[in-house]
C-alpha positions as CSV (number, residue, x, y, z in Angstrom):
1,M,-35.1,1.5,16.6
2,S,-33.7,4.7,15.0
3,S,-36.0,7.2,13.8
4,D,-35.7,9.3,10.6
5,A,-35.6,12.4,13.1
6,D,-32.7,10.8,15.0
7,K,-31.0,10.4,11.5
8,A,-31.7,13.8,10.5
9,N,-30.1,15.2,13.7
10,C,-26.8,13.6,12.6
11,D,-24.5,14.6,9.7
12,Y,-23.6,11.2,9.2
13,D,-24.6,7.8,10.1
14,L,-21.1,6.7,10.3
15,L,-18.1,8.9,10.6
16,I,-14.6,7.4,10.3
17,V,-11.5,9.3,11.8
18,G,-8.4,8.2,9.9
19,G,-8.1,7.4,6.1
20,G,-5.2,4.9,6.2
21,M,-5.6,1.4,5.1
22,V,-8.0,0.3,7.7
23,G,-10.3,3.4,7.7
24,A,-10.2,3.4,4.0
25,S,-11.1,-0.3,3.7
26,L,-14.1,0.3,6.2
27,A,-15.5,3.0,4.0
28,I,-15.2,1.0,0.9
29,A,-16.7,-2.1,2.3
30,L,-19.9,0.2,3.7
31,S,-20.2,2.0,0.5
32,G,-23.5,1.2,-1.2
33,Q,-25.5,0.2,1.5
34,G,-27.5,3.2,2.1
35,L,-25.5,4.6,4.9
36,R,-24.2,8.2,4.9
37,I,-20.4,8.0,5.4
38,G,-17.8,10.7,6.6
39,L,-14.0,10.2,6.4
40,V,-12.0,12.6,8.2
41,E,-8.2,12.3,7.3
42,A,-5.0,14.3,8.1
43,H,-3.5,14.1,4.7
44,E,-5.0,15.0,1.1
45,P,-5.9,11.4,-0.4
46,G,-2.9,10.3,-2.4
47,D,-0.6,12.5,-0.7
48,P,2.9,10.5,-0.7
49,G,3.6,11.7,2.6
50,Q,1.0,10.0,4.5
51,P,2.5,7.3,7.0
52,G,0.4,4.6,6.3
53,Y,1.2,4.7,2.5
54,D,4.9,4.4,2.5
55,D,7.1,1.6,1.0
56,R,6.9,-0.7,3.9
57,A,6.2,-4.3,3.1
58,I,2.9,-5.6,4.1
59,A,2.1,-9.3,4.7
60,L,-1.4,-10.0,3.8
61,A,-2.7,-13.1,5.3
62,Y,-4.8,-15.5,2.9
63,G,-7.8,-14.6,5.0
64,S,-7.0,-10.9,4.2
65,R,-7.2,-11.9,0.5
66,R,-10.6,-13.4,1.1
67,I,-11.6,-10.0,2.8
68,F,-10.6,-8.0,-0.2
69,E,-12.3,-10.6,-2.6
70,G,-15.5,-9.9,-0.6
71,M,-14.9,-6.2,-1.4
72,R,-14.3,-7.0,-4.9
73,L,-10.6,-5.3,-4.7
74,W,-8.5,-8.3,-4.7
75,Q,-8.0,-8.6,-8.6
76,E,-6.4,-5.2,-8.6
77,I,-4.3,-5.6,-5.5
78,A,-3.2,-9.1,-6.7
79,R,-1.4,-7.3,-9.9
80,D,1.4,-6.2,-7.2
81,A,1.2,-8.9,-4.6
82,E,3.7,-11.6,-4.5
83,P,2.6,-14.8,-3.1
84,I,4.0,-16.7,-0.1
85,L,3.9,-20.5,-0.7
86,D,5.8,-21.6,2.2
87,I,7.0,-20.2,5.4
88,H,10.2,-21.4,7.1
89,V,10.7,-20.9,10.8
90,S,13.9,-21.3,12.6
91,D,16.1,-20.1,15.6
92,R,19.4,-19.0,14.5
93,G,22.3,-21.1,15.4
94,H,20.1,-23.8,16.9
95,F,18.6,-27.1,15.8
96,G,14.8,-26.2,15.9
97,F,12.9,-25.4,12.9
98,S,9.3,-25.6,11.6
99,H,7.7,-25.3,8.0
100,L,4.2,-24.2,6.9
101,S,3.1,-25.1,3.0
102,S,0.4,-23.9,1.0
103,K,0.2,-27.2,-0.6
104,E,-0.4,-29.1,2.6
105,E,-3.1,-26.3,3.6
106,Q,-4.7,-26.6,0.1
107,V,-4.9,-23.0,-0.3
108,P,-3.2,-21.0,-3.4
109,A,-0.9,-19.2,-1.1
110,L,-0.4,-18.8,2.8
111,G,-0.3,-15.0,2.2
112,Y,0.9,-12.3,-0.3
113,V,3.2,-9.3,0.1
114,V,2.7,-5.9,-1.2
115,T,4.0,-2.5,-0.1
116,A,1.9,-0.2,1.8
117,R,2.0,2.2,-1.0
118,Q,0.6,-0.3,-3.7
119,L,-2.1,-1.3,-1.3
120,G,-3.0,2.4,-0.4
121,Y,-3.2,3.3,-4.2
122,S,-5.7,0.5,-4.9
123,L,-7.6,1.5,-2.0
124,L,-7.7,5.0,-2.7
125,G,-8.7,4.4,-6.5
126,R,-11.8,2.6,-5.1
127,L,-12.5,5.3,-2.4
128,R,-12.8,8.0,-5.1
129,Q,-15.5,5.7,-6.6
130,C,-17.6,5.9,-3.6
131,D,-20.1,8.5,-4.1
132,D,-21.8,8.0,-0.8
133,V,-18.5,8.5,1.2
134,E,-17.6,12.2,1.7
135,V,-13.7,12.5,2.3
136,I,-13.0,15.5,4.5
137,A,-9.1,16.3,4.0
138,P,-6.7,17.6,5.0
139,A,-8.3,17.9,8.2
140,S,-7.6,17.0,12.0
141,V,-9.9,16.2,14.8
142,V,-9.3,18.4,17.5
143,A,-12.0,17.2,20.3
144,V,-14.6,14.4,20.6
145,W,-17.3,13.7,22.9
146,S,-20.7,11.8,22.6
147,D,-23.8,11.4,24.3
148,S,-26.8,9.1,23.8
149,G,-28.0,10.9,20.7
150,A,-24.7,11.2,18.8
151,A,-20.9,11.0,18.8
152,R,-19.3,14.5,18.0
153,V,-16.1,15.8,16.8
154,Q,-14.6,19.2,16.4
155,V,-12.8,19.4,13.1
156,L,-10.1,21.8,12.1
157,R,-9.7,22.4,8.2
158,D,-7.9,25.5,6.7
159,R,-7.7,27.2,10.0
160,Q,-11.5,27.1,10.4
161,Q,-13.1,24.9,13.2
162,F,-16.6,23.2,12.8
163,E,-18.5,20.3,14.5
164,L,-19.7,17.1,13.1
165,S,-22.0,14.5,14.5
166,A,-22.7,10.7,13.9
167,R,-24.7,7.8,14.9
168,L,-21.4,5.9,15.1
169,L,-17.8,7.2,15.3
170,V,-15.2,4.9,14.2
171,A,-11.6,5.8,15.3
172,A,-9.3,4.3,12.9
173,D,-6.6,6.9,13.5
174,G,-3.6,4.6,14.2
175,G,-1.2,3.8,17.1
176,K,-1.1,7.4,18.5
177,S,-5.0,7.8,18.2
178,F,-6.1,10.8,19.2
179,I,-9.6,9.5,19.7
180,R,-8.3,6.8,21.9
181,E,-6.1,9.3,24.3
182,Q,-8.8,12.1,24.4
183,L,-11.2,9.5,25.6
184,D,-8.6,8.1,28.0
185,V,-9.3,4.7,27.0
186,P,-7.1,2.2,29.2
187,T,-4.6,0.3,27.5
188,H,-2.0,-2.2,28.1
189,K,1.3,-0.9,26.8
190,W,4.9,-2.2,26.5
191,Q,8.1,-1.1,24.9
192,Y,10.3,-3.9,23.8
193,G,13.4,-1.9,23.6
194,Q,13.8,-2.9,20.0
195,S,13.3,-1.3,16.7
196,A,12.8,-2.9,13.3
197,I,14.8,-1.8,10.2
198,V,12.8,-2.3,7.4
199,T,14.0,-2.2,3.6
200,N,14.1,-4.6,0.4
201,I,17.0,-6.7,-0.4
202,T,18.0,-8.7,-3.8
203,P,19.6,-12.2,-3.2
204,Q,21.8,-14.2,-5.5
205,Q,19.5,-17.1,-5.4
206,P,15.6,-17.0,-6.3
207,H,13.5,-16.7,-3.2
208,N,11.1,-19.4,-4.7
209,N,8.0,-17.6,-2.9
210,V,9.4,-18.8,0.6
211,A,9.0,-16.5,3.7
212,Y,11.6,-16.9,6.3
213,E,11.3,-16.1,10.1
214,R,14.5,-16.3,11.7
215,F,14.9,-15.8,15.5
216,T,18.1,-14.2,16.7
217,D,19.4,-12.8,19.7
218,T,18.8,-9.4,19.0
219,G,15.1,-10.1,17.9
220,P,13.6,-11.9,14.9
221,V,14.3,-11.3,11.4
222,A,11.9,-11.7,8.7
223,L,12.7,-12.1,4.9
224,L,9.5,-12.0,2.6
225,P,9.4,-12.7,-1.0
226,M,8.6,-9.9,-3.5
227,S,8.1,-9.2,-7.1
228,E,11.2,-8.6,-9.4
229,G,13.4,-11.2,-7.3
230,R,13.4,-9.0,-4.3
231,C,12.8,-9.7,-0.6
232,A,11.5,-7.6,2.1
233,V,13.6,-7.4,5.2
234,V,12.1,-6.8,8.7
235,W,15.4,-6.9,11.0
236,T,14.5,-6.3,14.8
237,V,17.8,-5.0,16.6
238,R,18.0,-3.5,20.1
239,D,17.4,0.1,20.2
240,E,21.1,0.9,21.1
241,Q,22.0,-0.7,17.8
242,V,19.7,1.4,15.8
243,E,21.9,4.3,15.0
244,Q,24.9,2.3,14.1
245,V,22.9,-0.2,11.7
246,M,21.1,2.8,9.9
247,A,24.6,4.5,9.4
248,L,26.4,1.5,7.6
249,D,26.8,1.9,3.9
250,D,25.2,-0.5,1.3
251,Q,28.0,-3.1,1.3
252,A,28.6,-2.7,5.0
253,F,24.8,-3.4,5.7
254,L,24.4,-6.3,3.3
255,A,27.5,-8.0,5.2
256,A,25.9,-7.3,8.5
257,F,22.7,-8.7,7.3
258,Q,24.2,-11.7,5.7
259,Q,25.8,-12.5,9.1
260,R,22.3,-12.1,10.9
261,F,20.5,-14.6,8.1
262,G,22.9,-16.7,6.8
263,Y,23.5,-18.1,3.1
264,R,20.4,-19.9,2.5
265,L,19.6,-17.6,-0.6
266,G,23.1,-17.3,-1.4
267,R,24.7,-13.6,-1.1
268,F,22.8,-10.5,-0.9
269,V,23.7,-8.2,-3.7
270,R,21.7,-5.1,-3.6
271,V,19.6,-3.2,-0.7
272,G,16.9,-0.5,-1.1
273,K,16.2,2.6,1.2
274,R,16.1,1.6,4.8
275,A,13.8,2.8,7.6
276,S,13.6,2.3,11.3
277,Y,10.7,2.5,14.1
278,P,10.4,1.5,17.5
279,L,8.5,-1.5,18.5
280,S,5.8,-1.6,21.3
281,L,2.8,-3.4,22.3
282,L,-0.5,-1.5,22.9
283,R,-3.8,-3.1,23.4
284,V,-7.0,-1.3,24.5
285,R,-8.7,-2.6,27.5
286,E,-12.1,-1.3,25.9
287,S,-12.6,-1.1,21.9
288,V,-16.1,0.5,22.3
289,R,-17.5,3.7,24.2
290,E,-20.8,5.4,24.1
291,R,-21.3,5.5,20.0
292,I,-17.7,5.1,19.4
293,A,-15.8,2.1,18.2
294,I,-11.8,1.9,18.0
295,I,-10.3,-0.3,15.4
296,G,-6.8,-1.3,13.7
297,N,-3.9,0.0,15.5
298,A,-5.9,2.4,17.4
299,A,-7.0,-0.6,19.3
300,H,-3.8,-2.9,18.8
301,T,-0.5,-2.2,17.9
302,L,1.6,-5.3,17.8
303,H,5.3,-6.5,17.4
304,P,5.8,-7.3,13.8
305,I,6.7,-11.0,14.6
306,A,4.4,-13.0,12.5
307,G,3.2,-10.2,10.4
308,Q,-0.2,-9.9,11.8
309,G,-0.7,-6.0,12.7
310,F,-2.6,-5.0,9.4
311,N,-4.4,-8.3,9.2
312,L,-5.9,-8.0,12.5
313,G,-7.1,-4.6,11.7
314,I,-8.6,-5.6,8.5
315,R,-10.6,-8.6,10.5
316,D,-11.8,-5.8,12.6
317,V,-13.0,-4.1,9.6
318,A,-14.8,-7.2,8.5
319,A,-16.5,-7.9,11.6
320,L,-17.6,-4.2,12.2
321,V,-19.1,-4.0,8.5
322,E,-21.2,-7.2,9.3
323,V,-22.6,-6.0,12.8
324,V,-23.2,-2.4,11.6
325,L,-25.2,-3.7,8.4
326,Q,-27.3,-6.4,10.2
327,A,-28.3,-3.7,12.5
328,H,-28.9,-1.1,9.5
329,E,-30.9,-3.8,7.8
330,Q,-33.1,-4.5,10.9
331,G,-33.9,-0.8,11.2
332,R,-31.7,-0.5,14.6
333,D,-29.6,2.3,15.5
334,I,-26.1,1.3,14.4
335,G,-24.5,3.3,17.2
336,A,-26.5,1.5,20.0
337,A,-24.8,0.1,22.9
338,Q,-26.0,-3.4,22.2
339,V,-24.6,-3.3,18.5
340,L,-21.4,-2.0,19.6
341,K,-21.3,-4.6,22.5
342,S,-21.8,-7.4,20.1
343,Y,-18.7,-6.1,17.9
344,E,-16.4,-6.0,20.9
345,Q,-17.2,-9.5,22.2
346,W,-16.8,-11.0,18.6
347,R,-13.3,-9.2,18.3
348,L,-12.1,-9.5,21.7
349,A,-11.0,-13.0,22.1
350,E,-8.8,-12.8,18.8
351,Q,-7.4,-9.4,19.5
352,R,-6.3,-10.7,23.0
353,T,-5.0,-14.2,21.6
354,V,-3.0,-12.7,18.7
355,A,-1.4,-9.7,20.9
356,L,-0.5,-12.3,23.7
357,A,0.8,-14.7,21.2
358,T,3.0,-12.3,19.2
359,D,4.3,-10.8,22.7
360,G,5.1,-14.2,23.9
361,L,6.9,-15.2,20.8
362,A,9.0,-12.1,21.1
363,R,9.9,-12.5,24.7
364,L,10.5,-16.5,24.3
365,F,13.0,-16.3,21.6
366,S,14.9,-13.5,23.0
367,N,15.4,-15.3,26.1
368,P,19.2,-16.2,26.3
369,L,18.7,-19.0,29.0
370,K,20.1,-22.3,27.8
371,A,17.2,-24.2,29.2
372,V,14.6,-21.8,27.4
373,Q,16.5,-22.2,24.1
374,F,16.4,-25.9,24.2
375,G,12.7,-25.8,25.2
376,R,11.9,-23.6,22.3
377,N,13.7,-25.8,19.9
378,L,12.0,-28.9,21.0
379,G,8.6,-26.9,20.5
380,L,9.7,-25.9,17.0
381,L,10.5,-29.3,16.0
382,A,7.2,-30.8,17.6
383,M,5.4,-28.4,15.7
384,D,7.0,-29.7,12.6
385,L,6.3,-33.2,13.2
386,L,2.7,-33.2,14.4
387,P,0.4,-32.3,11.4
388,G,-2.4,-31.3,13.5
389,A,-0.6,-28.8,15.6
390,R,0.9,-27.6,12.4
391,H,-2.5,-27.0,10.5
392,R,-3.9,-25.1,13.6
393,L,-0.8,-22.7,13.6
394,A,-1.2,-22.2,9.6
395,K,-5.0,-21.5,10.0
396,G,-4.1,-18.9,12.7
397,A,-1.4,-17.4,10.6
398,M,-4.0,-17.3,7.4
399,G,-6.6,-15.5,9.8
400,L,-9.1,-18.7,9.4
401,L,-9.6,-19.5,12.8
402,G,-13.0,-18.8,14.9
403,R,-16.1,-17.0,13.6
404,L,-15.8,-15.7,10.3
405,P,-17.9,-12.7,8.8
406,R,-19.3,-13.0,5.3
407,L,-16.3,-10.6,4.2
408,G,-13.9,-13.2,5.8
409,R,-15.3,-16.0,3.8
410,G,-14.8,-14.1,0.6
411,M,-18.6,-13.0,0.2
412,A,-19.8,-9.2,-0.4
413,P,-21.6,-7.8,2.5
414,E,-25.3,-7.6,2.6
C-alpha cells in the first residue's frame, strides 16, 4: 500500500517523458482520475517542428478508433480521418493476392488514415484542457535513476537543471529513447537496409476507400486512401536507391512509382512533398524496470509493413491505463514492481507477436528464391480462400485479438 507520506515525497504520481502521440494519449487517458501527472517534452506543445506531428500518414486500426472512443476523442479525430473499407494484398508480378473487407468483418471500417499532424492537433487540443497534467516544455531529460521509493530524472530547461521525482516514470520518448539507453535496457535490433519514402499522391480514378499493400522486389509499397481523392504512399526502397528516388522531379517520380504499383487506379497525376527515413526493427527485452515503464516506439520500432507501429503503441497506453487505475483504485502503489510486472506480462505476447510477424513478412516478401515466391503466393491465395484464416488476419490487423482493456472496448477508463 502507498501512504500519503510516500505521495508527498514525490513531485508526481506519474511522470511521462515524451509528449508525442503516445505520451500525450497516456496523459489524456489518465487525466481526471485523481493522479498528479507531469509530462516532459523537448518541443513546445504545437511546435510544427515536433517530429511526431509531421505530415506522415498514420493508419489507425479499428481497435485504435475504439481506444479513442473510450477517451472521448474519436469524434474530433474522425473529422480528418478517411476510412479504409477494404484491404487488397498482392505480390507484384505474381499470382497471389488476398482481400479483407469491413463488410465481411461487420465493422464500419477496418481502419482509418489521418496525418500525424492532424491527429497531433486533436491530442494537443485535449491535453490543454487537462488541468491535472503539468506540461514541462521545452525541456529535456539529461539523467535518470530510480530506487525503491521513486523514479527520478534530471531535467534541463532554459539552461537550468532541476530534479523531478515520481512514483512511476513512463518512457514514451520514441525510437531513440534517452531513458532506454541510459538504463541500458537490452534490445533486439535489426537494420533492414531499406528506407521508406512517404508522400501523398493523386490518382486519376477514385480510391473507393481501398488500401493496397503490394510486395515488390525492393520492399512493400502501401497506398492508403486519404481525403480529397488523395492516397498516402509508403514506398520501400533499398538504402542505395534513396538518394536517386528522392532526387527525381515530380513527373519522373510519378512515372517511377507507377511502374512499381501499376495501373489499378489509373495514372497518378500529382505528388506532394516527399520525405524518407531508414527502416529498422527494435524490441526491448524488458519493458519495465524499477518504477519505470517503457512504451510505444521506445519499446518497439517496427517495419511499416501492415502499418502496426502506432497502433501497437496506443494499445500499450490502453493496457497501462487499466493497470495503473486498478492499482490506484485499490490504494496500491502505482509504481510497485507487481503492478509493472502485470503490465509487462499483459503486453509481452502481442508486442513479440506483432514484431515477429512484421519482420517475417518483410523478409519473406523480399526473398528472391523462386520456391519461396511460389510458396508465399500459395499462402496469399489460401488466406483469401479460407474465411476462418482471413477473419483471424483481419482481427489481428484491427487490433482486436487477445485480452482487451476497457479502452480497447471503447469504454471510458475507471
